[in-house]
Predicted model as a PDB file, atoms N, CA, C, CB and O in Angstrom, pLDDT in the B-factor column:
MODEL        1                                                                  
ATOM      1  N   UNK A   1    -193.626  78.813 220.804  1.00 46.00           N  
ATOM      2  CA  UNK A   1    -194.749  79.548 220.277  1.00 46.00           C  
ATOM      3  C   UNK A   1    -195.171  78.914 218.940  1.00 46.00           C  
ATOM      4  CB  UNK A   1    -194.392  81.052 220.105  1.00 46.00           C  
ATOM      5  O   UNK A   1    -194.344  78.717 218.050  1.00 46.00           O  
ATOM      6  N   UNK A   2    -196.417  78.611 218.818  1.00 50.00           N  
ATOM      7  CA  UNK A   2    -196.944  77.953 217.622  1.00 50.00           C  
ATOM      8  C   UNK A   2    -197.142  78.956 216.497  1.00 50.00           C  
ATOM      9  CB  UNK A   2    -198.267  77.246 217.935  1.00 50.00           C  
ATOM     10  O   UNK A   2    -197.406  80.134 216.740  1.00 50.00           O  
ATOM     11  N   UNK A   3    -197.011  78.479 215.256  1.00 68.00           N  
ATOM     12  CA  UNK A   3    -197.250  79.334 214.093  1.00 68.00           C  
ATOM     13  C   UNK A   3    -198.735  79.594 213.905  1.00 68.00           C  
ATOM     14  CB  UNK A   3    -196.666  78.699 212.831  1.00 68.00           C  
ATOM     15  O   UNK A   3    -199.104  80.522 213.185  1.00 68.00           O  
ATOM     16  N   UNK A   4    -199.591  78.807 214.528  1.00 88.00           N  
ATOM     17  CA  UNK A   4    -201.035  78.935 214.370  1.00 88.00           C  
ATOM     18  C   UNK A   4    -201.674  79.832 215.415  1.00 88.00           C  
ATOM     19  CB  UNK A   4    -201.670  77.584 214.423  1.00 88.00           C  
ATOM     20  O   UNK A   4    -202.889  79.785 215.607  1.00 88.00           O  
ATOM     21  N   UNK A   5    -200.896  80.630 216.081  1.00 95.00           N  
ATOM     22  CA  UNK A   5    -201.417  81.522 217.104  1.00 95.00           C  
ATOM     23  C   UNK A   5    -202.271  82.604 216.450  1.00 95.00           C  
ATOM     24  CB  UNK A   5    -200.265  82.151 217.925  1.00 95.00           C  
ATOM     25  O   UNK A   5    -201.900  83.164 215.418  1.00 95.00           O  
ATOM     26  N   UNK A   6    -203.409  82.888 217.056  1.00 95.00           N  
ATOM     27  CA  UNK A   6    -204.303  83.937 216.576  1.00 95.00           C  
ATOM     28  C   UNK A   6    -204.102  85.142 217.491  1.00 95.00           C  
ATOM     29  CB  UNK A   6    -205.817  83.461 216.559  1.00 95.00           C  
ATOM     30  O   UNK A   6    -204.197  85.034 218.713  1.00 95.00           O  
ATOM     31  N   UNK A   7    -203.823  86.283 216.879  1.00 95.00           N  
ATOM     32  CA  UNK A   7    -203.604  87.501 217.664  1.00 95.00           C  
ATOM     33  C   UNK A   7    -204.783  88.445 217.468  1.00 95.00           C  
ATOM     34  CB  UNK A   7    -202.271  88.197 217.259  1.00 95.00           C  
ATOM     35  O   UNK A   7    -205.122  88.805 216.341  1.00 95.00           O  
ATOM     36  N   UNK A   8    -205.404  88.843 218.578  1.00 94.00           N  
ATOM     37  CA  UNK A   8    -206.527  89.778 218.557  1.00 94.00           C  
ATOM     38  C   UNK A   8    -206.232  90.872 219.567  1.00 94.00           C  
ATOM     39  CB  UNK A   8    -207.888  89.060 218.876  1.00 94.00           C  
ATOM     40  O   UNK A   8    -206.065  90.611 220.758  1.00 94.00           O  
ATOM     41  N   UNK A   9    -206.171  92.103 219.073  1.00 96.00           N  
ATOM     42  CA  UNK A   9    -205.860  93.257 219.921  1.00 96.00           C  
ATOM     43  C   UNK A   9    -204.580  93.051 220.735  1.00 96.00           C  
ATOM     44  CB  UNK A   9    -207.025  93.538 220.861  1.00 96.00           C  
ATOM     45  O   UNK A   9    -204.502  93.422 221.906  1.00 96.00           O  
ATOM     46  N   UNK A  10    -203.586  92.453 220.088  1.00 96.00           N  
ATOM     47  CA  UNK A  10    -202.292  92.278 220.722  1.00 96.00           C  
ATOM     48  C   UNK A  10    -202.195  91.083 221.655  1.00 96.00           C  
ATOM     49  CB  UNK A  10    -201.956  93.493 221.470  1.00 96.00           C  
ATOM     50  O   UNK A  10    -201.127  90.814 222.204  1.00 96.00           O  
ATOM     51  N   UNK A  11    -203.284  90.369 221.842  1.00 97.00           N  
ATOM     52  CA  UNK A  11    -203.281  89.202 222.719  1.00 97.00           C  
ATOM     53  C   UNK A  11    -203.294  87.939 221.860  1.00 97.00           C  
ATOM     54  CB  UNK A  11    -204.501  89.228 223.693  1.00 97.00           C  
ATOM     55  O   UNK A  11    -204.051  87.852 220.893  1.00 97.00           O  
ATOM     56  N   UNK A  12    -202.465  86.969 222.209  1.00 97.00           N  
ATOM     57  CA  UNK A  12    -202.351  85.742 221.439  1.00 97.00           C  
ATOM     58  C   UNK A  12    -203.250  84.652 222.010  1.00 97.00           C  
ATOM     59  CB  UNK A  12    -200.903  85.269 221.408  1.00 97.00           C  
ATOM     60  O   UNK A  12    -203.385  84.483 223.222  1.00 97.00           O  
ATOM     61  N   UNK A  13    -203.864  83.914 221.068  1.00 96.00           N  
ATOM     62  CA  UNK A  13    -204.753  82.815 221.442  1.00 96.00           C  
ATOM     63  C   UNK A  13    -204.345  81.572 220.663  1.00 96.00           C  
ATOM     64  CB  UNK A  13    -206.249  83.178 221.170  1.00 96.00           C  
ATOM     65  O   UNK A  13    -204.028  81.639 219.476  1.00 96.00           O  
ATOM     66  N   UNK A  14    -204.360  80.448 221.349  1.00 96.00           N  
ATOM     67  CA  UNK A  14    -204.106  79.166 220.710  1.00 96.00           C  
ATOM     68  C   UNK A  14    -205.446  78.679 220.144  1.00 96.00           C  
ATOM     69  CB  UNK A  14    -203.477  78.118 221.726  1.00 96.00           C  
ATOM     70  O   UNK A  14    -206.424  78.581 220.885  1.00 96.00           O  
ATOM     71  N   UNK A  15    -205.504  78.373 218.843  1.00 95.00           N  
ATOM     72  CA  UNK A  15    -206.776  77.921 218.257  1.00 95.00           C  
ATOM     73  C   UNK A  15    -207.377  76.712 218.976  1.00 95.00           C  
ATOM     74  CB  UNK A  15    -206.571  77.580 216.799  1.00 95.00           C  
ATOM     75  O   UNK A  15    -208.597  76.546 218.999  1.00 95.00           O  
ATOM     76  N   UNK A  16    -206.538  75.884 219.550  1.00 95.00           N  
ATOM     77  CA  UNK A  16    -207.031  74.704 220.270  1.00 95.00           C  
ATOM     78  C   UNK A  16    -207.840  75.086 221.504  1.00 95.00           C  
ATOM     79  CB  UNK A  16    -205.863  73.812 220.678  1.00 95.00           C  
ATOM     80  O   UNK A  16    -208.631  74.289 222.007  1.00 95.00           O  
ATOM     81  N   UNK A  17    -207.636  76.323 221.993  1.00 96.00           N  
ATOM     82  CA  UNK A  17    -208.360  76.775 223.185  1.00 96.00           C  
ATOM     83  C   UNK A  17    -209.662  77.493 222.843  1.00 96.00           C  
ATOM     84  CB  UNK A  17    -207.478  77.691 224.008  1.00 96.00           C  
ATOM     85  O   UNK A  17    -210.407  77.885 223.741  1.00 96.00           O  
ATOM     86  N   UNK A  18    -209.941  77.668 221.553  1.00 97.00           N  
ATOM     87  CA  UNK A  18    -211.142  78.383 221.131  1.00 97.00           C  
ATOM     88  C   UNK A  18    -212.271  77.413 220.822  1.00 97.00           C  
ATOM     89  CB  UNK A  18    -210.846  79.252 219.911  1.00 97.00           C  
ATOM     90  O   UNK A  18    -212.034  76.272 220.426  1.00 97.00           O  
ATOM     91  N   UNK A  19    -213.485  77.873 221.003  1.00 97.00           N  
ATOM     92  CA  UNK A  19    -214.644  77.045 220.679  1.00 97.00           C  
ATOM     93  C   UNK A  19    -214.827  76.982 219.168  1.00 97.00           C  
ATOM     94  CB  UNK A  19    -215.920  77.596 221.359  1.00 97.00           C  
ATOM     95  O   UNK A  19    -214.206  77.742 218.424  1.00 97.00           O  
ATOM     96  N   UNK A  20    -215.669  76.087 218.731  1.00 97.00           N  
ATOM     97  CA  UNK A  20    -215.947  75.953 217.300  1.00 97.00           C  
ATOM     98  C   UNK A  20    -216.528  77.274 216.753  1.00 97.00           C  
ATOM     99  CB  UNK A  20    -216.934  74.767 217.043  1.00 97.00           C  
ATOM    100  O   UNK A  20    -216.178  77.705 215.654  1.00 97.00           O  
ATOM    101  N   UNK A  21    -217.402  77.893 217.520  1.00 98.00           N  
ATOM    102  CA  UNK A  21    -218.000  79.171 217.091  1.00 98.00           C  
ATOM    103  C   UNK A  21    -216.931  80.258 216.981  1.00 98.00           C  
ATOM    104  CB  UNK A  21    -219.108  79.615 218.081  1.00 98.00           C  
ATOM    105  O   UNK A  21    -216.939  81.036 216.027  1.00 98.00           O  
ATOM    106  N   UNK A  22    -216.035  80.317 217.922  1.00 97.00           N  
ATOM    107  CA  UNK A  22    -214.955  81.313 217.883  1.00 97.00           C  
ATOM    108  C   UNK A  22    -214.049  81.083 216.681  1.00 97.00           C  
ATOM    109  CB  UNK A  22    -214.127  81.267 219.182  1.00 97.00           C  
ATOM    110  O   UNK A  22    -213.614  82.044 216.046  1.00 97.00           O  
ATOM    111  N   UNK A  23    -213.763  79.844 216.363  1.00 96.00           N  
ATOM    112  CA  UNK A  23    -212.947  79.522 215.182  1.00 96.00           C  
ATOM    113  C   UNK A  23    -213.667  79.988 213.921  1.00 96.00           C  
ATOM    114  CB  UNK A  23    -212.651  77.993 215.106  1.00 96.00           C  
ATOM    115  O   UNK A  23    -213.039  80.558 213.029  1.00 96.00           O  
ATOM    116  N   UNK A  24    -214.994  79.750 213.834  1.00 97.00           N  
ATOM    117  CA  UNK A  24    -215.760  80.205 212.663  1.00 97.00           C  
ATOM    118  C   UNK A  24    -215.683  81.721 212.535  1.00 97.00           C  
ATOM    119  CB  UNK A  24    -217.236  79.753 212.764  1.00 97.00           C  
ATOM    120  O   UNK A  24    -215.534  82.244 211.431  1.00 97.00           O  
ATOM    121  N   UNK A  25    -215.784  82.428 213.655  1.00 97.00           N  
ATOM    122  CA  UNK A  25    -215.706  83.902 213.603  1.00 97.00           C  
ATOM    123  C   UNK A  25    -214.333  84.356 213.118  1.00 97.00           C  
ATOM    124  CB  UNK A  25    -216.001  84.513 214.995  1.00 97.00           C  
ATOM    125  O   UNK A  25    -214.222  85.293 212.328  1.00 97.00           O  
ATOM    126  N   UNK A  26    -213.295  83.685 213.597  1.00 96.00           N  
ATOM    127  CA  UNK A  26    -211.936  84.018 213.155  1.00 96.00           C  
ATOM    128  C   UNK A  26    -211.817  83.787 211.649  1.00 96.00           C  
ATOM    129  CB  UNK A  26    -210.878  83.171 213.924  1.00 96.00           C  
ATOM    130  O   UNK A  26    -211.249  84.613 210.935  1.00 96.00           O  
ATOM    131  N   UNK A  27    -212.346  82.677 211.172  1.00 96.00           N  
ATOM    132  CA  UNK A  27    -212.299  82.376 209.742  1.00 96.00           C  
ATOM    133  C   UNK A  27    -213.067  83.422 208.930  1.00 96.00           C  
ATOM    134  CB  UNK A  27    -212.869  80.978 209.475  1.00 96.00           C  
ATOM    135  O   UNK A  27    -212.611  83.840 207.866  1.00 96.00           O  
ATOM    136  N   UNK A  28    -214.223  83.839 209.429  1.00 98.00           N  
ATOM    137  CA  UNK A  28    -214.988  84.882 208.750  1.00 98.00           C  
ATOM    138  C   UNK A  28    -214.202  86.191 208.700  1.00 98.00           C  
ATOM    139  CB  UNK A  28    -216.336  85.100 209.453  1.00 98.00           C  
ATOM    140  O   UNK A  28    -214.163  86.861 207.668  1.00 98.00           O  
ATOM    141  N   UNK A  29    -213.583  86.545 209.808  1.00 96.00           N  
ATOM    142  CA  UNK A  29    -212.789  87.775 209.851  1.00 96.00           C  
ATOM    143  C   UNK A  29    -211.634  87.712 208.860  1.00 96.00           C  
ATOM    144  CB  UNK A  29    -212.254  88.020 211.268  1.00 96.00           C  
ATOM    145  O   UNK A  29    -211.341  88.698 208.184  1.00 96.00           O  
ATOM    146  N   UNK A  30    -210.980  86.563 208.769  1.00 96.00           N  
ATOM    147  CA  UNK A  30    -209.889  86.394 207.815  1.00 96.00           C  
ATOM    148  C   UNK A  30    -210.414  86.513 206.380  1.00 96.00           C  
ATOM    149  CB  UNK A  30    -209.193  85.030 208.024  1.00 96.00           C  
ATOM    150  O   UNK A  30    -209.780  87.135 205.528  1.00 96.00           O  
ATOM    151  N   UNK A  31    -211.570  85.914 206.129  1.00 98.00           N  
ATOM    152  CA  UNK A  31    -212.178  85.982 204.803  1.00 98.00           C  
ATOM    153  C   UNK A  31    -212.543  87.427 204.451  1.00 98.00           C  
ATOM    154  CB  UNK A  31    -213.428  85.084 204.738  1.00 98.00           C  
ATOM    155  O   UNK A  31    -212.314  87.875 203.328  1.00 98.00           O  
ATOM    156  N   UNK A  32    -213.109  88.143 205.412  1.00 98.00           N  
ATOM    157  CA  UNK A  32    -213.477  89.544 205.164  1.00 98.00           C  
ATOM    158  C   UNK A  32    -212.250  90.403 204.912  1.00 98.00           C  
ATOM    159  CB  UNK A  32    -214.268  90.107 206.346  1.00 98.00           C  
ATOM    160  O   UNK A  32    -212.292  91.317 204.088  1.00 98.00           O  
ATOM    161  N   UNK A  33    -211.167  90.124 205.605  1.00 97.00           N  
ATOM    162  CA  UNK A  33    -209.934  90.892 205.395  1.00 97.00           C  
ATOM    163  C   UNK A  33    -209.408  90.680 203.981  1.00 97.00           C  
ATOM    164  CB  UNK A  33    -208.860  90.491 206.428  1.00 97.00           C  
ATOM    165  O   UNK A  33    -208.951  91.623 203.335  1.00 97.00           O  
ATOM    166  N   UNK A  34    -209.474  89.440 203.502  1.00 98.00           N  
ATOM    167  CA  UNK A  34    -209.040  89.145 202.133  1.00 98.00           C  
ATOM    168  C   UNK A  34    -209.925  89.870 201.131  1.00 98.00           C  
ATOM    169  CB  UNK A  34    -209.066  87.628 201.867  1.00 98.00           C  
ATOM    170  O   UNK A  34    -209.428  90.483 200.186  1.00 98.00           O  
ATOM    171  N   UNK A  35    -211.241  89.799 201.338  1.00 98.00           N  
ATOM    172  CA  UNK A  35    -212.174  90.482 200.432  1.00 98.00           C  
ATOM    173  C   UNK A  35    -211.949  91.988 200.450  1.00 98.00           C  
ATOM    174  CB  UNK A  35    -213.628  90.165 200.817  1.00 98.00           C  
ATOM    175  O   UNK A  35    -212.010  92.637 199.405  1.00 98.00           O  
ATOM    176  N   UNK A  36    -211.690  92.549 201.628  1.00 98.00           N  
ATOM    177  CA  UNK A  36    -211.449  93.975 201.738  1.00 98.00           C  
ATOM    178  C   UNK A  36    -210.206  94.377 200.951  1.00 98.00           C  
ATOM    179  CB  UNK A  36    -211.304  94.378 203.202  1.00 98.00           C  
ATOM    180  O   UNK A  36    -210.207  95.403 200.269  1.00 98.00           O  
ATOM    181  N   UNK A  37    -209.153  93.578 201.041  1.00 98.00           N  
ATOM    182  CA  UNK A  37    -207.936  93.848 200.272  1.00 98.00           C  
ATOM    183  C   UNK A  37    -208.204  93.774 198.778  1.00 98.00           C  
ATOM    184  CB  UNK A  37    -206.832  92.862 200.654  1.00 98.00           C  
ATOM    185  O   UNK A  37    -207.719  94.607 198.011  1.00 98.00           O  
ATOM    186  N   UNK A  38    -208.987  92.763 198.360  1.00 98.00           N  
ATOM    187  CA  UNK A  38    -209.326  92.622 196.949  1.00 98.00           C  
ATOM    188  C   UNK A  38    -210.141  93.818 196.462  1.00 98.00           C  
ATOM    189  CB  UNK A  38    -210.102  91.321 196.713  1.00 98.00           C  
ATOM    190  O   UNK A  38    -209.901  94.332 195.370  1.00 98.00           O  
ATOM    191  N   UNK A  39    -211.100  94.260 197.270  1.00 98.00           N  
ATOM    192  CA  UNK A  39    -211.920  95.413 196.899  1.00 98.00           C  
ATOM    193  C   UNK A  39    -211.090  96.691 196.838  1.00 98.00           C  
ATOM    194  CB  UNK A  39    -213.070  95.586 197.888  1.00 98.00           C  
ATOM    195  O   UNK A  39    -211.306  97.534 195.968  1.00 98.00           O  
ATOM    196  N   UNK A  40    -210.145  96.833 197.757  1.00 98.00           N  
ATOM    197  CA  UNK A  40    -209.264  98.001 197.754  1.00 98.00           C  
ATOM    198  C   UNK A  40    -208.446  98.027 196.456  1.00 98.00           C  
ATOM    199  CB  UNK A  40    -208.324  97.985 198.998  1.00 98.00           C  
ATOM    200  O   UNK A  40    -208.292  99.073 195.826  1.00 98.00           O  
ATOM    201  N   UNK A  41    -207.925  96.857 196.071  1.00 98.00           N  
ATOM    202  CA  UNK A  41    -207.140  96.765 194.845  1.00 98.00           C  
ATOM    203  C   UNK A  41    -208.018  97.063 193.624  1.00 98.00           C  
ATOM    204  CB  UNK A  41    -206.498  95.366 194.719  1.00 98.00           C  
ATOM    205  O   UNK A  41    -207.601  97.783 192.717  1.00 98.00           O  
ATOM    206  N   UNK A  42    -209.218  96.513 193.605  1.00 98.00           N  
ATOM    207  CA  UNK A  42    -210.146  96.769 192.503  1.00 98.00           C  
ATOM    208  C   UNK A  42    -210.499  98.247 192.428  1.00 98.00           C  
ATOM    209  CB  UNK A  42    -211.420  95.930 192.664  1.00 98.00           C  
ATOM    210  O   UNK A  42    -210.579  98.815 191.339  1.00 98.00           O  
ATOM    211  N   UNK A  43    -210.707  98.861 193.564  1.00 98.00           N  
ATOM    212  CA  UNK A  43    -211.022 100.293 193.603  1.00 98.00           C  
ATOM    213  C   UNK A  43    -209.886 101.128 193.027  1.00 98.00           C  
ATOM    214  CB  UNK A  43    -211.317 100.735 195.038  1.00 98.00           C  
ATOM    215  O   UNK A  43    -210.124 102.089 192.297  1.00 98.00           O  
ATOM    216  N   UNK A  44    -208.658 100.762 193.355  1.00 98.00           N  
ATOM    217  CA  UNK A  44    -207.500 101.473 192.818  1.00 98.00           C  
ATOM    218  C   UNK A  44    -207.422 101.309 191.306  1.00 98.00           C  
ATOM    219  CB  UNK A  44    -206.206 100.970 193.473  1.00 98.00           C  
ATOM    220  O   UNK A  44    -207.128 102.264 190.588  1.00 98.00           O  
ATOM    221  N   UNK A  45    -207.685 100.096 190.822  1.00 98.00           N  
ATOM    222  CA  UNK A  45    -207.667  99.848 189.380  1.00 98.00           C  
ATOM    223  C   UNK A  45    -208.755 100.653 188.676  1.00 98.00           C  
ATOM    224  CB  UNK A  45    -207.847  98.350 189.090  1.00 98.00           C  
ATOM    225  O   UNK A  45    -208.517 101.215 187.606  1.00 98.00           O  
ATOM    226  N   UNK A  46    -209.943 100.713 189.268  1.00 98.00           N  
ATOM    227  CA  UNK A  46    -211.044 101.478 188.682  1.00 98.00           C  
ATOM    228  C   UNK A  46    -210.688 102.954 188.638  1.00 98.00           C  
ATOM    229  CB  UNK A  46    -212.345 101.264 189.479  1.00 98.00           C  
ATOM    230  O   UNK A  46    -210.988 103.634 187.657  1.00 98.00           O  
ATOM    231  N   UNK A  47    -210.063 103.449 189.673  1.00 98.00           N  
ATOM    232  CA  UNK A  47    -209.657 104.856 189.711  1.00 98.00           C  
ATOM    233  C   UNK A  47    -208.693 105.176 188.576  1.00 98.00           C  
ATOM    234  CB  UNK A  47    -209.010 105.191 191.062  1.00 98.00           C  
ATOM    235  O   UNK A  47    -208.817 106.215 187.928  1.00 98.00           O  
ATOM    236  N   UNK A  48    -207.741 104.290 188.335  1.00 98.00           N  
ATOM    237  CA  UNK A  48    -206.782 104.487 187.238  1.00 98.00           C  
ATOM    238  C   UNK A  48    -207.512 104.480 185.905  1.00 98.00           C  
ATOM    239  CB  UNK A  48    -205.687 103.390 187.256  1.00 98.00           C  
ATOM    240  O   UNK A  48    -207.256 105.329 185.051  1.00 98.00           O  
ATOM    241  N   UNK A  49    -208.419 103.528 185.722  1.00 98.00           N  
ATOM    242  CA  UNK A  49    -209.167 103.441 184.466  1.00 98.00           C  
ATOM    243  C   UNK A  49    -210.036 104.678 184.248  1.00 98.00           C  
ATOM    244  CB  UNK A  49    -210.039 102.183 184.453  1.00 98.00           C  
ATOM    245  O   UNK A  49    -210.127 105.184 183.129  1.00 98.00           O  
ATOM    246  N   UNK A  50    -210.673 105.165 185.311  1.00 98.00           N  
ATOM    247  CA  UNK A  50    -211.477 106.383 185.193  1.00 98.00           C  
ATOM    248  C   UNK A  50    -210.621 107.554 184.732  1.00 98.00           C  
ATOM    249  CB  UNK A  50    -212.150 106.717 186.532  1.00 98.00           C  
ATOM    250  O   UNK A  50    -211.033 108.329 183.869  1.00 98.00           O  
ATOM    251  N   UNK A  51    -209.447 107.679 185.301  1.00 98.00           N  
ATOM    252  CA  UNK A  51    -208.541 108.764 184.925  1.00 98.00           C  
ATOM    253  C   UNK A  51    -208.133 108.639 183.468  1.00 98.00           C  
ATOM    254  CB  UNK A  51    -207.299 108.767 185.823  1.00 98.00           C  
ATOM    255  O   UNK A  51    -208.083 109.637 182.749  1.00 98.00           O  
ATOM    256  N   UNK A  52    -207.841 107.424 183.027  1.00 98.00           N  
ATOM    257  CA  UNK A  52    -207.441 107.214 181.640  1.00 98.00           C  
ATOM    258  C   UNK A  52    -208.582 107.549 180.683  1.00 98.00           C  
ATOM    259  CB  UNK A  52    -206.986 105.768 181.431  1.00 98.00           C  
ATOM    260  O   UNK A  52    -208.368 108.237 179.685  1.00 98.00           O  
ATOM    261  N   UNK A  53    -209.780 107.074 180.973  1.00 98.00           N  
ATOM    262  CA  UNK A  53    -210.914 107.349 180.097  1.00 98.00           C  
ATOM    263  C   UNK A  53    -211.294 108.825 180.103  1.00 98.00           C  
ATOM    264  CB  UNK A  53    -212.108 106.509 180.511  1.00 98.00           C  
ATOM    265  O   UNK A  53    -211.697 109.365 179.072  1.00 98.00           O  
ATOM    266  N   UNK A  54    -211.171 109.477 181.246  1.00 98.00           N  
ATOM    267  CA  UNK A  54    -211.434 110.913 181.298  1.00 98.00           C  
ATOM    268  C   UNK A  54    -210.438 111.668 180.433  1.00 98.00           C  
ATOM    269  CB  UNK A  54    -211.374 111.423 182.744  1.00 98.00           C  
ATOM    270  O   UNK A  54    -210.806 112.612 179.733  1.00 98.00           O  
ATOM    271  N   UNK A  55    -209.184 111.254 180.480  1.00 98.00           N  
ATOM    272  CA  UNK A  55    -208.161 111.870 179.640  1.00 98.00           C  
ATOM    273  C   UNK A  55    -208.471 111.685 178.164  1.00 98.00           C  
ATOM    274  CB  UNK A  55    -206.791 111.289 179.959  1.00 98.00           C  
ATOM    275  O   UNK A  55    -208.324 112.614 177.369  1.00 98.00           O  
ATOM    276  N   UNK A  56    -208.901 110.482 177.800  1.00 98.00           N  
ATOM    277  CA  UNK A  56    -209.264 110.219 176.403  1.00 98.00           C  
ATOM    278  C   UNK A  56    -210.456 111.072 175.983  1.00 98.00           C  
ATOM    279  CB  UNK A  56    -209.584 108.726 176.199  1.00 98.00           C  
ATOM    280  O   UNK A  56    -210.470 111.623 174.882  1.00 98.00           O  
ATOM    281  N   UNK A  57    -211.451 111.181 176.850  1.00 98.00           N  
ATOM    282  CA  UNK A  57    -212.631 111.978 176.547  1.00 98.00           C  
ATOM    283  C   UNK A  57    -212.268 113.444 176.361  1.00 98.00           C  
ATOM    284  CB  UNK A  57    -213.670 111.830 177.653  1.00 98.00           C  
ATOM    285  O   UNK A  57    -212.707 114.076 175.401  1.00 98.00           O  
ATOM    286  N   UNK A  58    -211.470 113.985 177.271  1.00 97.00           N  
ATOM    287  CA  UNK A  58    -211.054 115.384 177.161  1.00 97.00           C  
ATOM    288  C   UNK A  58    -210.279 115.624 175.866  1.00 97.00           C  
ATOM    289  CB  UNK A  58    -210.198 115.784 178.371  1.00 97.00           C  
ATOM    290  O   UNK A  58    -210.495 116.625 175.183  1.00 97.00           O  
ATOM    291  N   UNK A  59    -209.388 114.712 175.538  1.00 96.00           N  
ATOM    292  CA  UNK A  59    -208.611 114.839 174.308  1.00 96.00           C  
ATOM    293  C   UNK A  59    -209.527 114.818 173.090  1.00 96.00           C  
ATOM    294  CB  UNK A  59    -207.570 113.716 174.210  1.00 96.00           C  
ATOM    295  O   UNK A  59    -209.351 115.603 172.159  1.00 96.00           O  
ATOM    296  N   UNK A  60    -210.490 113.929 173.103  1.00 96.00           N  
ATOM    297  CA  UNK A  60    -211.437 113.828 172.002  1.00 96.00           C  
ATOM    298  C   UNK A  60    -212.285 115.096 171.884  1.00 96.00           C  
ATOM    299  CB  UNK A  60    -212.337 112.606 172.191  1.00 96.00           C  
ATOM    300  O   UNK A  60    -212.531 115.582 170.780  1.00 96.00           O  
ATOM    301  N   UNK A  61    -212.721 115.619 173.005  1.00 96.00           N  
ATOM    302  CA  UNK A  61    -213.525 116.845 172.992  1.00 96.00           C  
ATOM    303  C   UNK A  61    -212.708 118.033 172.485  1.00 96.00           C  
ATOM    304  CB  UNK A  61    -214.070 117.144 174.398  1.00 96.00           C  
ATOM    305  O   UNK A  61    -213.217 118.862 171.731  1.00 96.00           O  
ATOM    306  N   UNK A  62    -211.447 118.114 172.897  1.00 94.00           N  
ATOM    307  CA  UNK A  62    -210.578 119.190 172.422  1.00 94.00           C  
ATOM    308  C   UNK A  62    -210.375 119.084 170.913  1.00 94.00           C  
ATOM    309  CB  UNK A  62    -209.220 119.150 173.149  1.00 94.00           C  
ATOM    310  O   UNK A  62    -210.362 120.086 170.199  1.00 94.00           O  
ATOM    311  N   UNK A  63    -210.215 117.845 170.446  1.00 93.00           N  
ATOM    312  CA  UNK A  63    -210.034 117.621 169.018  1.00 93.00           C  
ATOM    313  C   UNK A  63    -211.298 118.056 168.265  1.00 93.00           C  
ATOM    314  CB  UNK A  63    -209.707 116.126 168.732  1.00 93.00           C  
ATOM    315  O   UNK A  63    -211.201 118.674 167.205  1.00 93.00           O  
ATOM    316  N   UNK A  64    -212.471 117.742 168.799  1.00 91.00           N  
ATOM    317  CA  UNK A  64    -213.727 118.177 168.182  1.00 91.00           C  
ATOM    318  C   UNK A  64    -213.807 119.696 168.128  1.00 91.00           C  
ATOM    319  CB  UNK A  64    -214.929 117.614 168.952  1.00 91.00           C  
ATOM    320  O   UNK A  64    -214.216 120.263 167.115  1.00 91.00           O  
ATOM    321  N   UNK A  65    -213.420 120.354 169.214  1.00 89.00           N  
ATOM    322  CA  UNK A  65    -213.470 121.822 169.262  1.00 89.00           C  
ATOM    323  C   UNK A  65    -212.523 122.425 168.233  1.00 89.00           C  
ATOM    324  CB  UNK A  65    -213.113 122.334 170.675  1.00 89.00           C  
ATOM    325  O   UNK A  65    -212.860 123.413 167.580  1.00 89.00           O  
ATOM    326  N   UNK A  66    -211.342 121.836 168.084  1.00 86.00           N  
ATOM    327  CA  UNK A  66    -210.375 122.336 167.104  1.00 86.00           C  
ATOM    328  C   UNK A  66    -210.909 122.156 165.683  1.00 86.00           C  
ATOM    329  CB  UNK A  66    -209.020 121.613 167.261  1.00 86.00           C  
ATOM    330  O   UNK A  66    -210.763 123.041 164.841  1.00 86.00           O  
ATOM    331  N   UNK A  67    -211.531 120.999 165.424  1.00 85.00           N  
ATOM    332  CA  UNK A  67    -212.083 120.742 164.091  1.00 85.00           C  
ATOM    333  C   UNK A  67    -213.231 121.697 163.789  1.00 85.00           C  
ATOM    334  CB  UNK A  67    -212.563 119.286 163.975  1.00 85.00           C  
ATOM    335  O   UNK A  67    -213.369 122.166 162.659  1.00 85.00           O  
ATOM    336  N   UNK A  68    -214.052 121.986 164.791  1.00 86.00           N  
ATOM    337  CA  UNK A  68    -215.158 122.920 164.583  1.00 86.00           C  
ATOM    338  C   UNK A  68    -214.643 124.339 164.379  1.00 86.00           C  
ATOM    339  CB  UNK A  68    -216.126 122.877 165.771  1.00 86.00           C  
ATOM    340  O   UNK A  68    -215.211 125.115 163.611  1.00 86.00           O  
ATOM    341  N   UNK A  69    -213.573 124.662 165.070  1.00 83.00           N  
ATOM    342  CA  UNK A  69    -212.948 125.975 164.895  1.00 83.00           C  
ATOM    343  C   UNK A  69    -212.375 126.141 163.497  1.00 83.00           C  
ATOM    344  CB  UNK A  69    -211.849 126.180 165.929  1.00 83.00           C  
ATOM    345  O   UNK A  69    -212.446 127.228 162.923  1.00 83.00           O  
ATOM    346  N   UNK A  70    -211.815 125.090 162.949  1.00 81.00           N  
ATOM    347  CA  UNK A  70    -211.255 125.126 161.608  1.00 81.00           C  
ATOM    348  C   UNK A  70    -212.369 125.248 160.563  1.00 81.00           C  
ATOM    349  CB  UNK A  70    -210.410 123.869 161.349  1.00 81.00           C  
ATOM    350  O   UNK A  70    -212.188 125.927 159.552  1.00 81.00           O  
ATOM    351  N   UNK A  71    -213.497 124.611 160.788  1.00 80.00           N  
ATOM    352  CA  UNK A  71    -214.623 124.684 159.864  1.00 80.00           C  
ATOM    353  C   UNK A  71    -215.251 126.074 159.875  1.00 80.00           C  
ATOM    354  CB  UNK A  71    -215.672 123.629 160.218  1.00 80.00           C  
ATOM    355  O   UNK A  71    -215.745 126.541 158.848  1.00 80.00           O  
ATOM    356  N   UNK A  72    -215.234 126.727 161.013  1.00 75.00           N  
ATOM    357  CA  UNK A  72    -215.822 128.057 161.145  1.00 75.00           C  
ATOM    358  C   UNK A  72    -214.943 129.107 160.474  1.00 75.00           C  
ATOM    359  CB  UNK A  72    -216.031 128.407 162.623  1.00 75.00           C  
ATOM    360  O   UNK A  72    -215.418 130.193 160.142  1.00 75.00           O  
ATOM    361  N   UNK A  73    -213.673 128.791 160.274  1.00 68.00           N  
ATOM    362  CA  UNK A  73    -212.751 129.774 159.697  1.00 68.00           C  
ATOM    363  C   UNK A  73    -212.935 129.949 158.224  1.00 68.00           C  
ATOM    364  CB  UNK A  73    -211.341 129.385 159.967  1.00 68.00           C  
ATOM    365  O   UNK A  73    -212.229 130.743 157.603  1.00 68.00           O  
TER     366      UNK A  73                                                      
ENDMDL                                                                          
END                                                                             
């Protein structure tokens, strides 16, 4: 069994048996899978950053409210 076997829906294909167009489609699919993984990772990072900035904003707003409460006293 070759290491270059392409598996689609559980069926194995030898790249040598595929047409040039089929090889291009396989390459595109591989490229899209990589991009999808990168986007998933970026999305997770953005989610973490949003949570951190929201926490900072809430803390800052609470601090403002406390300072205004002290001034009103």
